[in-house]
PDB file of N, H, CA, C and O in Angstrom:
ATOM      1  N   MET A   1     -59.416 127.109 -34.166  1.00  0.00           N
ATOM      2  CA  MET A   1     -60.545 126.246 -34.436  1.00  0.00           C
ATOM      3  C   MET A   1     -60.425 124.984 -33.590  1.00  0.00           C
ATOM      4  O   MET A   1     -59.364 124.361 -33.537  1.00  0.00           O
ATOM      5  N   SER A   2     -61.509 124.615 -32.937  1.00  0.00           N
ATOM      6  H   SER A   2     -62.371 125.121 -32.981  1.00  0.00           H
ATOM      7  CA  SER A   2     -61.494 123.398 -32.141  1.00  0.00           C
ATOM      8  C   SER A   2     -62.405 122.351 -32.787  1.00  0.00           C
ATOM      9  O   SER A   2     -63.330 122.675 -33.533  1.00  0.00           O
ATOM     10  N   THR A   3     -62.120 121.123 -32.485  1.00  0.00           N
ATOM     11  H   THR A   3     -61.369 120.860 -31.879  1.00  0.00           H
ATOM     12  CA  THR A   3     -62.941 120.041 -33.026  1.00  0.00           C
ATOM     13  C   THR A   3     -63.624 119.318 -31.877  1.00  0.00           C
ATOM     14  O   THR A   3     -63.091 119.236 -30.771  1.00  0.00           O
ATOM     15  N   THR A   4     -64.791 118.805 -32.152  1.00  0.00           N
ATOM     16  H   THR A   4     -65.224 118.872 -33.051  1.00  0.00           H
ATOM     17  CA  THR A   4     -65.547 118.045 -31.166  1.00  0.00           C
ATOM     18  C   THR A   4     -65.761 116.640 -31.704  1.00  0.00           C
ATOM     19  O   THR A   4     -66.233 116.454 -32.826  1.00  0.00           O
ATOM     20  N   LYS A   5     -65.414 115.669 -30.900  1.00  0.00           N
ATOM     21  H   LYS A   5     -65.031 115.820 -29.989  1.00  0.00           H
ATOM     22  CA  LYS A   5     -65.613 114.281 -31.295  1.00  0.00           C
ATOM     23  C   LYS A   5     -67.060 113.895 -31.002  1.00  0.00           C
ATOM     24  O   LYS A   5     -67.546 114.062 -29.883  1.00  0.00           O
ATOM     25  N   THR A   6     -67.739 113.378 -32.021  1.00  0.00           N
ATOM     26  H   THR A   6     -67.345 113.242 -32.930  1.00  0.00           H
ATOM     27  CA  THR A   6     -69.120 112.928 -31.862  1.00  0.00           C
ATOM     28  C   THR A   6     -69.164 111.421 -31.997  1.00  0.00           C
ATOM     29  O   THR A   6     -68.640 110.857 -32.958  1.00  0.00           O
ATOM     30  N   GLU A   7     -69.790 110.774 -31.032  1.00  0.00           N
ATOM     31  H   GLU A   7     -70.215 111.232 -30.251  1.00  0.00           H
ATOM     32  CA  GLU A   7     -69.903 109.318 -31.057  1.00  0.00           C
ATOM     33  C   GLU A   7     -71.335 108.948 -31.439  1.00  0.00           C
ATOM     34  O   GLU A   7     -72.286 109.345 -30.766  1.00  0.00           O
ATOM     35  N   THR A   8     -71.482 108.181 -32.528  1.00  0.00           N
ATOM     36  H   THR A   8     -70.710 107.858 -33.074  1.00  0.00           H
ATOM     37  CA  THR A   8     -72.795 107.718 -32.940  1.00  0.00           C
ATOM     38  C   THR A   8     -73.101 106.416 -32.217  1.00  0.00           C
ATOM     39  O   THR A   8     -72.307 105.476 -32.251  1.00  0.00           O
ATOM     40  N   LYS A   9     -74.231 106.366 -31.577  1.00  0.00           N
ATOM     41  H   LYS A   9     -74.876 107.129 -31.550  1.00  0.00           H
ATOM     42  CA  LYS A   9     -74.635 105.173 -30.846  1.00  0.00           C
ATOM     43  C   LYS A   9     -75.490 104.324 -31.784  1.00  0.00           C
ATOM     44  O   LYS A   9     -76.649 104.647 -32.045  1.00  0.00           O
ATOM     45  N   THR A  10     -74.917 103.258 -32.277  1.00  0.00           N
ATOM     46  H   THR A  10     -73.975 102.996 -32.065  1.00  0.00           H
ATOM     47  CA  THR A  10     -75.546 102.439 -33.311  1.00  0.00           C
ATOM     48  C   THR A  10     -76.393 101.305 -32.736  1.00  0.00           C
ATOM     49  O   THR A  10     -76.318 100.981 -31.551  1.00  0.00           O
ATOM     50  N   CYS A  11     -77.200 100.716 -33.616  1.00  0.00           N
ATOM     51  H   CYS A  11     -77.260 100.979 -34.579  1.00  0.00           H
ATOM     52  CA  CYS A  11     -78.074  99.603 -33.228  1.00  0.00           C
ATOM     53  C   CYS A  11     -77.293  98.469 -32.563  1.00  0.00           C
ATOM     54  O   CYS A  11     -77.777  97.880 -31.596  1.00  0.00           O
ATOM     55  N   ALA A  12     -76.117  98.157 -33.052  1.00  0.00           N
ATOM     56  H   ALA A  12     -75.723  98.635 -33.837  1.00  0.00           H
ATOM     57  CA  ALA A  12     -75.328  97.040 -32.531  1.00  0.00           C
ATOM     58  C   ALA A  12     -75.022  97.184 -31.036  1.00  0.00           C
ATOM     59  O   ALA A  12     -74.806  96.180 -30.358  1.00  0.00           O
ATOM     60  N   ALA A  13     -74.999  98.407 -30.517  1.00  0.00           N
ATOM     61  H   ALA A  13     -75.174  99.222 -31.068  1.00  0.00           H
ATOM     62  CA  ALA A  13     -74.699  98.640 -29.103  1.00  0.00           C
ATOM     63  C   ALA A  13     -75.948  98.920 -28.273  1.00  0.00           C
ATOM     64  O   ALA A  13     -75.844  99.222 -27.084  1.00  0.00           O
ATOM     65  N   CYS A  14     -77.129  98.824 -28.887  1.00  0.00           N
ATOM     66  H   CYS A  14     -77.214  98.579 -29.852  1.00  0.00           H
ATOM     67  CA  CYS A  14     -78.388  99.150 -28.211  1.00  0.00           C
ATOM     68  C   CYS A  14     -78.990  97.919 -27.525  1.00  0.00           C
ATOM     69  O   CYS A  14     -78.938  96.815 -28.067  1.00  0.00           O
ATOM     70  N   LYS A  15     -79.558  98.113 -26.339  1.00  0.00           N
ATOM     71  H   LYS A  15     -79.600  99.010 -25.899  1.00  0.00           H
ATOM     72  CA  LYS A  15     -80.151  96.988 -25.609  1.00  0.00           C
ATOM     73  C   LYS A  15     -81.419  96.468 -26.276  1.00  0.00           C
ATOM     74  O   LYS A  15     -81.851  95.356 -25.975  1.00  0.00           O
ATOM     75  N   TYR A  16     -82.024  97.236 -27.168  1.00  0.00           N
ATOM     76  H   TYR A  16     -81.674  98.140 -27.413  1.00  0.00           H
ATOM     77  CA  TYR A  16     -83.246  96.804 -27.855  1.00  0.00           C
ATOM     78  C   TYR A  16     -82.978  96.052 -29.158  1.00  0.00           C
ATOM     79  O   TYR A  16     -83.919  95.600 -29.809  1.00  0.00           O
ATOM     80  N   TRP A  17     -81.716  95.913 -29.545  1.00  0.00           N
ATOM     81  H   TRP A  17     -80.952  96.280 -29.016  1.00  0.00           H
ATOM     82  CA  TRP A  17     -81.382  95.291 -30.828  1.00  0.00           C
ATOM     83  C   TRP A  17     -81.054  93.816 -30.633  1.00  0.00           C
ATOM     84  O   TRP A  17     -80.272  93.452 -29.754  1.00  0.00           O
ATOM     85  N   ASN A  18     -81.662  92.973 -31.464  1.00  0.00           N
ATOM     86  H   ASN A  18     -82.297  93.269 -32.178  1.00  0.00           H
ATOM     87  CA  ASN A  18     -81.456  91.526 -31.397  1.00  0.00           C
ATOM     88  C   ASN A  18     -80.758  91.072 -32.683  1.00  0.00           C
ATOM     89  O   ASN A  18     -81.399  90.971 -33.729  1.00  0.00           O
ATOM     90  N   ALA A  19     -79.466  90.802 -32.615  1.00  0.00           N
ATOM     91  H   ALA A  19     -78.945  90.885 -31.765  1.00  0.00           H
ATOM     92  CA  ALA A  19     -78.692  90.394 -33.796  1.00  0.00           C
ATOM     93  C   ALA A  19     -79.199  89.072 -34.348  1.00  0.00           C
ATOM     94  O   ALA A  19     -79.458  88.133 -33.594  1.00  0.00           O
ATOM     95  N   LYS A  20     -79.342  89.000 -35.671  1.00  0.00           N
ATOM     96  H   LYS A  20     -79.132  89.762 -36.284  1.00  0.00           H
ATOM     97  CA  LYS A  20     -79.767  87.776 -36.349  1.00  0.00           C
ATOM     98  C   LYS A  20     -78.687  87.257 -37.288  1.00  0.00           C
ATOM     99  O   LYS A  20     -78.519  86.047 -37.439  1.00  0.00           O
ATOM    100  N   LYS A  21     -77.964  88.158 -37.910  1.00  0.00           N
ATOM    101  H   LYS A  21     -78.100  89.141 -37.787  1.00  0.00           H
ATOM    102  CA  LYS A  21     -76.850  87.837 -38.805  1.00  0.00           C
ATOM    103  C   LYS A  21     -75.679  88.717 -38.393  1.00  0.00           C
ATOM    104  O   LYS A  21     -75.778  89.479 -37.431  1.00  0.00           O
ATOM    105  N   GLU A  22     -74.581  88.614 -39.114  1.00  0.00           N
ATOM    106  H   GLU A  22     -74.501  87.996 -39.895  1.00  0.00           H
ATOM    107  CA  GLU A  22     -73.379  89.372 -38.749  1.00  0.00           C
ATOM    108  C   GLU A  22     -73.642  90.870 -38.636  1.00  0.00           C
ATOM    109  O   GLU A  22     -73.227  91.480 -37.651  1.00  0.00           O
ATOM    110  N   ASN A  23     -74.312  91.480 -39.601  1.00  0.00           N
ATOM    111  H   ASN A  23     -74.649  90.984 -40.401  1.00  0.00           H
ATOM    112  CA  ASN A  23     -74.545  92.924 -39.596  1.00  0.00           C
ATOM    113  C   ASN A  23     -76.018  93.283 -39.698  1.00  0.00           C
ATOM    114  O   ASN A  23     -76.354  94.367 -40.173  1.00  0.00           O
ATOM    115  N   GLU A  24     -76.901  92.396 -39.262  1.00  0.00           N
ATOM    116  H   GLU A  24     -76.627  91.514 -38.876  1.00  0.00           H
ATOM    117  CA  GLU A  24     -78.327  92.616 -39.399  1.00  0.00           C
ATOM    118  C   GLU A  24     -79.057  92.064 -38.180  1.00  0.00           C
ATOM    119  O   GLU A  24     -78.659  91.042 -37.620  1.00  0.00           O
ATOM    120  N   GLY A  25     -80.115  92.738 -37.774  1.00  0.00           N
ATOM    121  H   GLY A  25     -80.438  93.568 -38.228  1.00  0.00           H
ATOM    122  CA  GLY A  25     -80.869  92.271 -36.622  1.00  0.00           C
ATOM    123  C   GLY A  25     -82.232  92.925 -36.532  1.00  0.00           C
ATOM    124  O   GLY A  25     -82.643  93.663 -37.428  1.00  0.00           O
ATOM    125  N   GLU A  26     -82.933  92.645 -35.434  1.00  0.00           N
ATOM    126  H   GLU A  26     -82.599  92.046 -34.706  1.00  0.00           H
ATOM    127  CA  GLU A  26     -84.271  93.169 -35.224  1.00  0.00           C
ATOM    128  C   GLU A  26     -84.245  94.290 -34.185  1.00  0.00           C
ATOM    129  O   GLU A  26     -83.593  94.181 -33.147  1.00  0.00           O
ATOM    130  N   CYS A  27     -84.970  95.366 -34.488  1.00  0.00           N
ATOM    131  H   CYS A  27     -85.500  95.455 -35.331  1.00  0.00           H
ATOM    132  CA  CYS A  27     -85.162  96.441 -33.516  1.00  0.00           C
ATOM    133  C   CYS A  27     -86.385  96.087 -32.692  1.00  0.00           C
ATOM    134  O   CYS A  27     -87.479  95.939 -33.236  1.00  0.00           O
ATOM    135  N   ARG A  28     -86.212  95.949 -31.380  1.00  0.00           N
ATOM    136  H   ARG A  28     -85.323  96.069 -30.938  1.00  0.00           H
ATOM    137  CA  ARG A  28     -87.305  95.535 -30.506  1.00  0.00           C
ATOM    138  C   ARG A  28     -87.703  96.631 -29.524  1.00  0.00           C
ATOM    139  O   ARG A  28     -88.218  96.347 -28.442  1.00  0.00           O
ATOM    140  N   VAL A  29     -87.465  97.867 -29.901  1.00  0.00           N
ATOM    141  H   VAL A  29     -87.047  98.097 -30.780  1.00  0.00           H
ATOM    142  CA  VAL A  29     -87.846  98.986 -29.033  1.00  0.00           C
ATOM    143  C   VAL A  29     -89.363  99.155 -28.983  1.00  0.00           C
ATOM    144  O   VAL A  29     -89.886  99.700 -28.011  1.00  0.00           O
ATOM    145  N   ARG A  30     -90.067  98.707 -29.994  1.00  0.00           N
ATOM    146  H   ARG A  30     -89.643  98.265 -30.784  1.00  0.00           H
ATOM    147  CA  ARG A  30     -91.533  98.766 -30.070  1.00  0.00           C
ATOM    148  C   ARG A  30     -92.083  97.363 -30.346  1.00  0.00           C
ATOM    149  O   ARG A  30     -91.326  96.434 -30.627  1.00  0.00           O
ATOM    150  N   ALA A  31     -93.384  97.226 -30.265  1.00  0.00           N
ATOM    151  H   ALA A  31     -93.999  97.980 -30.037  1.00  0.00           H
ATOM    152  CA  ALA A  31     -94.037  95.944 -30.568  1.00  0.00           C
ATOM    153  C   ALA A  31     -93.833  95.587 -32.039  1.00  0.00           C
ATOM    154  O   ALA A  31     -93.616  96.476 -32.863  1.00  0.00           O
ATOM    155  N   PRO A  32     -93.900  94.287 -32.382  1.00  0.00           N
ATOM    156  CA  PRO A  32     -93.758  93.889 -33.787  1.00  0.00           C
ATOM    157  C   PRO A  32     -94.870  94.524 -34.636  1.00  0.00           C
ATOM    158  O   PRO A  32     -95.957  94.823 -34.142  1.00  0.00           O
ATOM    159  N   GLN A  33     -94.568  94.718 -35.918  1.00  0.00           N
ATOM    160  H   GLN A  33     -93.685  94.474 -36.319  1.00  0.00           H
ATOM    161  CA  GLN A  33     -95.528  95.313 -36.842  1.00  0.00           C
ATOM    162  C   GLN A  33     -96.228  94.217 -37.625  1.00  0.00           C
ATOM    163  O   GLN A  33     -95.615  93.213 -37.987  1.00  0.00           O
ATOM    164  N   THR A  34     -97.515  94.412 -37.886  1.00  0.00           N
ATOM    165  H   THR A  34     -98.013  95.228 -37.591  1.00  0.00           H
ATOM    166  CA  THR A  34     -98.295  93.445 -38.641  1.00  0.00           C
ATOM    167  C   THR A  34     -98.062  93.618 -40.129  1.00  0.00           C
ATOM    168  O   THR A  34     -98.064  94.738 -40.639  1.00  0.00           O
ATOM    169  N   MET A  35     -97.860  92.508 -40.822  1.00  0.00           N
ATOM    170  H   MET A  35     -97.858  91.598 -40.407  1.00  0.00           H
ATOM    171  CA  MET A  35     -97.689  92.495 -42.271  1.00  0.00           C
ATOM    172  C   MET A  35     -98.811  91.652 -42.853  1.00  0.00           C
ATOM    173  O   MET A  35     -99.183  90.628 -42.279  1.00  0.00           O
ATOM    174  N   VAL A  36     -99.350  92.074 -43.983  1.00  0.00           N
ATOM    175  H   VAL A  36     -99.048  92.905 -44.449  1.00  0.00           H
ATOM    176  CA  VAL A  36    -100.408  91.328 -44.653  1.00  0.00           C
ATOM    177  C   VAL A  36     -99.892  90.897 -46.014  1.00  0.00           C
ATOM    178  O   VAL A  36     -99.292  91.696 -46.734  1.00  0.00           O
ATOM    179  N   PHE A  37    -100.122  89.641 -46.371  1.00  0.00           N
ATOM    180  H   PHE A  37    -100.609  88.993 -45.787  1.00  0.00           H
ATOM    181  CA  PHE A  37     -99.732  89.147 -47.689  1.00  0.00           C
ATOM    182  C   PHE A  37    -100.679  88.036 -48.105  1.00  0.00           C
ATOM    183  O   PHE A  37    -101.418  87.507 -47.275  1.00  0.00           O
ATOM    184  N   ARG A  38    -100.664  87.680 -49.375  1.00  0.00           N
ATOM    185  H   ARG A  38    -100.063  88.110 -50.049  1.00  0.00           H
ATOM    186  CA  ARG A  38    -101.563  86.654 -49.897  1.00  0.00           C
ATOM    187  C   ARG A  38    -100.788  85.400 -50.275  1.00  0.00           C
ATOM    188  O   ARG A  38     -99.711  85.461 -50.868  1.00  0.00           O
ATOM    189  N   VAL A  39    -101.370  84.259 -49.912  1.00  0.00           N
ATOM    190  H   VAL A  39    -102.245  84.209 -49.430  1.00  0.00           H
ATOM    191  CA  VAL A  39    -100.818  82.967 -50.277  1.00  0.00           C
ATOM    192  C   VAL A  39    -101.995  82.060 -50.648  1.00  0.00           C
ATOM    193  O   VAL A  39    -102.907  81.875 -49.842  1.00  0.00           O
ATOM    194  N   ASP A  40    -101.985  81.493 -51.858  1.00  0.00           N
ATOM    195  H   ASP A  40    -101.244  81.643 -52.513  1.00  0.00           H
ATOM    196  CA  ASP A  40    -103.030  80.555 -52.278  1.00  0.00           C
ATOM    197  C   ASP A  40    -104.447  81.085 -52.049  1.00  0.00           C
ATOM    198  O   ASP A  40    -105.277  80.401 -51.450  1.00  0.00           O
ATOM    199  N   GLU A  41    -104.719  82.283 -52.518  1.00  0.00           N
ATOM    200  H   GLU A  41    -104.045  82.839 -53.004  1.00  0.00           H
ATOM    201  CA  GLU A  41    -106.051  82.885 -52.437  1.00  0.00           C
ATOM    202  C   GLU A  41    -106.535  83.199 -51.023  1.00  0.00           C
ATOM    203  O   GLU A  41    -107.699  83.556 -50.842  1.00  0.00           O
ATOM    204  N   GLU A  42    -105.688  83.077 -50.043  1.00  0.00           N
ATOM    205  H   GLU A  42    -104.743  82.787 -50.190  1.00  0.00           H
ATOM    206  CA  GLU A  42    -106.050  83.410 -48.668  1.00  0.00           C
ATOM    207  C   GLU A  42    -105.180  84.564 -48.180  1.00  0.00           C
ATOM    208  O   GLU A  42    -104.007  84.671 -48.538  1.00  0.00           O
ATOM    209  N   THR A  43    -105.762  85.404 -47.377  1.00  0.00           N
ATOM    210  H   THR A  43    -106.715  85.317 -47.086  1.00  0.00           H
ATOM    211  CA  THR A  43    -104.995  86.493 -46.788  1.00  0.00           C
ATOM    212  C   THR A  43    -104.304  85.977 -45.535  1.00  0.00           C
ATOM    213  O   THR A  43    -104.927  85.331 -44.693  1.00  0.00           O
ATOM    214  N   GLN A  44    -103.050  86.260 -45.422  1.00  0.00           N
ATOM    215  H   GLN A  44    -102.544  86.785 -46.106  1.00  0.00           H
ATOM    216  CA  GLN A  44    -102.256  85.818 -44.282  1.00  0.00           C
ATOM    217  C   GLN A  44    -101.777  87.044 -43.507  1.00  0.00           C
ATOM    218  O   GLN A  44    -101.477  88.079 -44.103  1.00  0.00           O
ATOM    219  N   PHE A  45    -101.706  86.933 -42.201  1.00  0.00           N
ATOM    220  H   PHE A  45    -101.949  86.093 -41.716  1.00  0.00           H
ATOM    221  CA  PHE A  45    -101.183  87.993 -41.352  1.00  0.00           C
ATOM    222  C   PHE A  45     -99.975  87.452 -40.596  1.00  0.00           C
ATOM    223  O   PHE A  45     -99.948  86.289 -40.193  1.00  0.00           O
ATOM    224  N   GLU A  46     -99.002  88.292 -40.416  1.00  0.00           N
ATOM    225  H   GLU A  46     -99.025  89.236 -40.744  1.00  0.00           H
ATOM    226  CA  GLU A  46     -97.801  87.908 -39.677  1.00  0.00           C
ATOM    227  C   GLU A  46     -97.271  89.151 -38.986  1.00  0.00           C
ATOM    228  O   GLU A  46     -97.422  90.258 -39.503  1.00  0.00           O
ATOM    229  N   THR A  47     -96.660  88.985 -37.841  1.00  0.00           N
ATOM    230  H   THR A  47     -96.538  88.086 -37.421  1.00  0.00           H
ATOM    231  CA  THR A  47     -96.030  90.123 -37.169  1.00  0.00           C
ATOM    232  C   THR A  47     -94.527  89.930 -37.162  1.00  0.00           C
ATOM    233  O   THR A  47     -94.022  88.819 -36.997  1.00  0.00           O
ATOM    234  N   ARG A  48     -93.826  91.035 -37.345  1.00  0.00           N
ATOM    235  H   ARG A  48     -94.236  91.938 -37.479  1.00  0.00           H
ATOM    236  CA  ARG A  48     -92.355  91.006 -37.361  1.00  0.00           C
ATOM    237  C   ARG A  48     -91.803  92.294 -36.775  1.00  0.00           C
ATOM    238  O   ARG A  48     -92.415  93.358 -36.864  1.00  0.00           O
ATOM    239  N   PHE A  49     -90.631  92.164 -36.176  1.00  0.00           N
ATOM    240  H   PHE A  49     -90.134  91.299 -36.103  1.00  0.00           H
ATOM    241  CA  PHE A  49     -89.916  93.347 -35.730  1.00  0.00           C
ATOM    242  C   PHE A  49     -89.200  93.942 -36.937  1.00  0.00           C
ATOM    243  O   PHE A  49     -88.784  93.202 -37.828  1.00  0.00           O
ATOM    244  N   PRO A  50     -89.047  95.274 -36.984  1.00  0.00           N
ATOM    245  CA  PRO A  50     -88.301  95.883 -38.089  1.00  0.00           C
ATOM    246  C   PRO A  50     -86.857  95.374 -38.109  1.00  0.00           C
ATOM    247  O   PRO A  50     -86.237  95.206 -37.059  1.00  0.00           O
ATOM    248  N   VAL A  51     -86.339  95.135 -39.292  1.00  0.00           N
ATOM    249  H   VAL A  51     -86.843  95.271 -40.144  1.00  0.00           H
ATOM    250  CA  VAL A  51     -84.956  94.682 -39.467  1.00  0.00           C
ATOM    251  C   VAL A  51     -84.080  95.898 -39.741  1.00  0.00           C
ATOM    252  O   VAL A  51     -84.399  96.727 -40.594  1.00  0.00           O
ATOM    253  N   THR A  52     -82.970  95.996 -39.007  1.00  0.00           N
ATOM    254  H   THR A  52     -82.711  95.323 -38.314  1.00  0.00           H
ATOM    255  CA  THR A  52     -82.013  97.085 -39.207  1.00  0.00           C
ATOM    256  C   THR A  52     -80.604  96.517 -39.353  1.00  0.00           C
ATOM    257  O   THR A  52     -80.344  95.359 -39.029  1.00  0.00           O
ATOM    258  N   ARG A  53     -79.722  97.344 -39.839  1.00  0.00           N
ATOM    259  H   ARG A  53     -79.933  98.285 -40.102  1.00  0.00           H
ATOM    260  CA  ARG A  53     -78.307  96.973 -39.953  1.00  0.00           C
ATOM    261  C   ARG A  53     -77.602  97.407 -38.670  1.00  0.00           C
ATOM    262  O   ARG A  53     -78.055  98.328 -37.990  1.00  0.00           O
ATOM    263  N   SER A  54     -76.516  96.756 -38.346  1.00  0.00           N
ATOM    264  H   SER A  54     -76.149  96.007 -38.898  1.00  0.00           H
ATOM    265  CA  SER A  54     -75.798  97.042 -37.098  1.00  0.00           C
ATOM    266  C   SER A  54     -75.316  98.486 -37.005  1.00  0.00           C
ATOM    267  O   SER A  54     -75.208  99.023 -35.902  1.00  0.00           O
ATOM    268  N   GLU A  55     -75.023  99.128 -38.137  1.00  0.00           N
ATOM    269  H   GLU A  55     -75.110  98.691 -39.033  1.00  0.00           H
ATOM    270  CA  GLU A  55     -74.512 100.498 -38.117  1.00  0.00           C
ATOM    271  C   GLU A  55     -75.625 101.553 -38.176  1.00  0.00           C
ATOM    272  O   GLU A  55     -75.335 102.749 -38.143  1.00  0.00           O
ATOM    273  N   ASP A  56     -76.896 101.126 -38.262  1.00  0.00           N
ATOM    274  H   ASP A  56     -77.132 100.155 -38.288  1.00  0.00           H
ATOM    275  CA  ASP A  56     -78.013 102.072 -38.237  1.00  0.00           C
ATOM    276  C   ASP A  56     -78.141 102.673 -36.845  1.00  0.00           C
ATOM    277  O   ASP A  56     -77.531 102.183 -35.895  1.00  0.00           O
ATOM    278  N   TRP A  57     -78.928 103.728 -36.722  1.00  0.00           N
ATOM    279  H   TRP A  57     -79.424 104.127 -37.493  1.00  0.00           H
ATOM    280  CA  TRP A  57     -79.144 104.358 -35.423  1.00  0.00           C
ATOM    281  C   TRP A  57     -80.474 105.091 -35.431  1.00  0.00           C
ATOM    282  O   TRP A  57     -81.043 105.346 -36.492  1.00  0.00           O
ATOM    283  N   CYS A  58     -80.975 105.432 -34.237  1.00  0.00           N
ATOM    284  H   CYS A  58     -80.513 105.224 -33.375  1.00  0.00           H
ATOM    285  CA  CYS A  58     -82.195 106.211 -34.099  1.00  0.00           C
ATOM    286  C   CYS A  58     -82.140 106.995 -32.788  1.00  0.00           C
ATOM    287  O   CYS A  58     -81.127 106.972 -32.090  1.00  0.00           O
ATOM    288  N   GLY A  59     -83.213 107.678 -32.463  1.00  0.00           N
ATOM    289  H   GLY A  59     -84.037 107.696 -33.030  1.00  0.00           H
ATOM    290  CA  GLY A  59     -83.259 108.481 -31.245  1.00  0.00           C
ATOM    291  C   GLY A  59     -83.707 107.717 -30.013  1.00  0.00           C
ATOM    292  O   GLY A  59     -83.860 108.319 -28.950  1.00  0.00           O
ATOM    293  N   GLU A  60     -83.923 106.418 -30.116  1.00  0.00           N
ATOM    294  H   GLU A  60     -83.799 105.929 -30.979  1.00  0.00           H
ATOM    295  CA  GLU A  60     -84.406 105.600 -28.999  1.00  0.00           C
ATOM    296  C   GLU A  60     -83.289 104.804 -28.320  1.00  0.00           C
ATOM    297  O   GLU A  60     -83.574 103.972 -27.458  1.00  0.00           O
ATOM    298  N   PHE A  61     -82.044 105.036 -28.681  1.00  0.00           N
ATOM    299  H   PHE A  61     -81.813 105.712 -29.381  1.00  0.00           H
ATOM    300  CA  PHE A  61     -80.912 104.247 -28.207  1.00  0.00           C
ATOM    301  C   PHE A  61     -80.855 104.165 -26.681  1.00  0.00           C
ATOM    302  O   PHE A  61     -81.033 105.163 -25.983  1.00  0.00           O
ATOM    303  N   GLN A  62     -80.604 102.964 -26.186  1.00  0.00           N
ATOM    304  H   GLN A  62     -80.460 102.153 -26.753  1.00  0.00           H
ATOM    305  CA  GLN A  62     -80.347 102.707 -24.769  1.00  0.00           C
ATOM    306  C   GLN A  62     -79.125 101.791 -24.684  1.00  0.00           C
ATOM    307  O   GLN A  62     -79.077 100.742 -25.325  1.00  0.00           O
ATOM    308  N   GLU A  63     -78.146 102.201 -23.889  1.00  0.00           N
ATOM    309  H   GLU A  63     -78.185 103.054 -23.368  1.00  0.00           H
ATOM    310  CA  GLU A  63     -76.914 101.408 -23.717  1.00  0.00           C
ATOM    311  C   GLU A  63     -77.244 100.017 -23.174  1.00  0.00           C
ATOM    312  O   GLU A  63     -78.134  99.860 -22.339  1.00  0.00           O
ATOM    313  N   ARG A  64     -76.507  99.001 -23.667  1.00  0.00           N
ATOM    314  H   ARG A  64     -75.784  99.128 -24.346  1.00  0.00           H
ATOM    315  CA  ARG A  64     -76.681  97.626 -23.153  1.00  0.00           C
ATOM    316  C   ARG A  64     -76.243  97.519 -21.727  1.00  0.00           C
ATOM    317  O   ARG A  64     -76.318  96.440 -21.138  1.00  0.00           O
TER     318      ARG A  64
END
């Protein structure tokens, strides 16, 4: 029986990831997403990049 070493390429090593805290950051592979919320009877819109943890991963990884 042979074993194969698999390396997971995580957000922390991706060129699209922008660290904000020790283990948390923004994924900037796509445009920011619009969020809608209410404040004082008015509708507010805001855009934000998705927040991910440093150990998360996806299929869009690009080496730094």
